[in-house]
N, C-alpha and C positions, 0 to 999 in steps of 0.2 A: 423431524425437521421439515414436515410437510405443511403444518398449519402455523400461521404466524398471527400475532396480535399487535396492532399499532398502539404504542404507549405514549405518544406525544413527543414533544421536543426534548432532546437530551441536554441541549444548551439553550434554554429559553431566553436568557439575557446575554446579549453580546458583551464582550469585555470593553472596558473604557477605552483601550488603545485601538479598538477596531469597531467602534460603535456606529460609524457612519458608512461602512462598506458592506458589501454583500457577498464577497468571496470567502466562503468557509468550506474547506475540503476534507474529505477522506479521514474520518475519525477512527481511532483505534483505542479500545478500552481494555485495561488490564487491572488486576487486583494487586495492590502493592501495600504491604504493611497494614492490612486490615481495612483499607478503604479502596476506592476505585478511582483510577486516573484515566481521563480521556485526552489523548493526544490528537491534535488536529492542526490544520494549516489555515491561516487567515490573512487577508490583506489589511495592513494597518491603515489607520486614518491618515498617517503621514504620506501615504502613497497618493492620496487625492491631490496633494499639493506638489508632490515630487514624483513624477512618473518613473524615475530611476529606481525608486524603492519597490521591492517586490514582496512576495508572501513571506510570512513568518511561521516557524514552528511554535506551537503553544501547548499548554496543558491545563486542564481543569479537574476539579476533584468532586467526589460525591461519596456518600455513605452507602449508596445502592448502585448496582450495575446499570440500572435504567435511568439513573439521575433523579432529579435535575443536577447537572454539573455546574460548578462555579469556577470561572477562570482564576488563576492564581494572581493576576494583576499585571503581569508583564510577559512578553513572549520569551521563549527559550533562545531563539536564533532567528535573525532576519537576514535577507540577502536580496540579490537582484532577481527579477523575473519570477519564475516558479520553480527555482532550484530547491527551495526548502518546503517540500510537500510530502505527503504520504508517509507519516511517521509510523513506526511499529516497534513496540517494546518487546524485548526478549531477555529472559534470565538464563544466563549460560550455566548449564548444569555442571560443567567441568571446573569453572573458575569461581562461580558464585557472583560474577559481575552482572550488573544490570546494564543492558545495552539498548541504545536507540538507533534504529536503522531508518534511513529516509533517502529521498532523492528523486530528481527529475530535471527538467529544464535543460536537456542536452548535456548534463553533467553526470559523473559517475554515481552509482549507488554508494552511500556512505554509512559508517557506523561510528558511534562514539559512546564512551562509558558515561553512565549517569550516577548521581549520588544514590545512596541507599533508599531515600524516600521518593526517588524518581522525579523530583521537581526541578532539577538543575543538572547540568553537565558536571561530571566529577572534576574537582580542581586539578589542573595539570594535564587533563586528558585532551586529546586532539582527535579530530575527525579523520578516519581512515577510508580511502577509496577502495572499493571492493570489486565492482564490475563496471567496466567502461562502455559507453555507447560506441557504436560502429557507424560513423558518418558517411554512409553511402546511400544512393537512391536505388539500389538493386531491389526489385520487387519481392525477392525472397528474404530480404533483410528486415527484421522487426526491431533491430537494436539502434536505429537512428536516434531514438529517444527511449530511455528506459525509466521505469518508475514502479510504484505499487509493490514494494518489497514485502515478503512474508518469509520468516525463517522458522524452521523446525529441526529437531534433532532426532536422529534415528540410527541406532547401531554404530555409534562412533563417528557418524557423518553429520555435518551441518548442511542442510539443504536451504538454499536461498532461491525462492521463487520471485520472479519479477516479470513485468509486462512492458510492451512497447508495440507499435511505434506511434500510432495515432488512434486514440480511443473512440472518436466519434466525429460526426459531421460528414460532409460529402466525400471526403478522402479517408474515411475510416479504414484503418489497416492495423489490427491489433492482435496480439497473441500472448500467451503465457509461456515463459521460458524458465529454466532452472539451472543452477550451478551448485557445486558442492565443495566442501572443505573439511579438513580435520580440525579446524579451529573456527570459532565464531567470528573471529576478526580476519579470516583469510590466511593465505590467498585462496580465492575460489576459482575452480575450473568449471567453465560453462559446459553443459552436456554436449559432447562432440557432434551428435547427430542433428542436422538441420538447424544449426545455429542455436541449439538449446531448446527449440520449440517443442512443447508437449501438448499444447492446446491452441488450435487456430480455428478459423471460420469453418462452419459445417452447414449442410443444407438446412435452411431456415433460420440460422443464427449467424450474425455478423459481428466481428470485432470482439471476441471474448477476451476477458482479462481482469486484472486487479483482483487477484484471488486471495482466499484464506484457506486454511486447512483445519478440519475439525474431525474429532473422533466421536462416533455414535456409541450409545450404550451397548450395542452389539459388537463393538470393536471394529466396525467398518470405518475406513478412512474416506472422508469426502473432501473434494475440492469445491469450494464455493466461489463464484465469480459472477461478473455481470456481462451481458451480451445484448445486442440489438435484435429484436424480433423482426426478421426480414418482411413479414407480412404486415407489420405495423411499426414502422421505424420512427414515427413522431407521435407525440401526444395530441397536438393540435395542428390544424392544417397550416398555420403560419410558422410552426416550429421548423428549425433546420432538420434535414434528414439525418437519420442515425443518431438521434439524441434521446430516444426513449429506451433506456437500458433496463433490463430485467435481471434480477438475481436468479442464478441457476445453481444446481449442485450435481455432481457426478462422482461415482466411485473412483478412488485413486488406489492403484496397486503398485507394487515394487518389483522390478525385474533387473537383475544384474546390478543392483546397487543404485538404481535410478527410479524415480517415480514415473508412472505411466497412467494417463487418464483412460480408464477402462472403456473400450469401444472406439477409441480414437485412432487405433492402428489396425 
């Protein structure tokens, strides 16, 4: 995972319901029933005429993991502000249920069951709140806003990674946190140490967060995330500070039933 090749746009044609907007956020790709689904967030065209409308969860399909993907034609769920962002699909090994996690916008992280094909929420299912934000301005608090969920299963525990509080800009203040549960739908307990934080700013890197977890061929667990290079925090001179985010990877180890970013302690 050291050398990467750019393959072009995953979603080269914007959906008809969001053809005139530019906000497309945080894709997550999963293989479902022999094809690939790309979950993402986008601002609908309706928001151009009605500012009260916010971002929508959406899904696109492809026969290949690299795309090109084609939107299914309508969003999964729309709502105010940027509550409906950062989707992540997870197949529960215990129940066989296909689940979608998402959330931000000063609201809780949520989960809801999907249909088997992953293209809609299951009939009769409801969204369940899992981890709530902590609305304080304490400098040690990264949970004023929470987002960027990633779920993994290990030895009977479901681990829910999430990030907060401000990813970028002049007030960048971001970190990765973790909670765990015996059930994919909670309740989740946030790691009791330091508000659940397992990865925060370090020398040279500002505002790390919005992670994924991957296993290498050598069975090493890696945490992948983005952070701002303190030596080059913007791409162009006119860009806002702390907006040039780089993807990084670090080894992840397990101690006493909790994940630890190797070298962070």
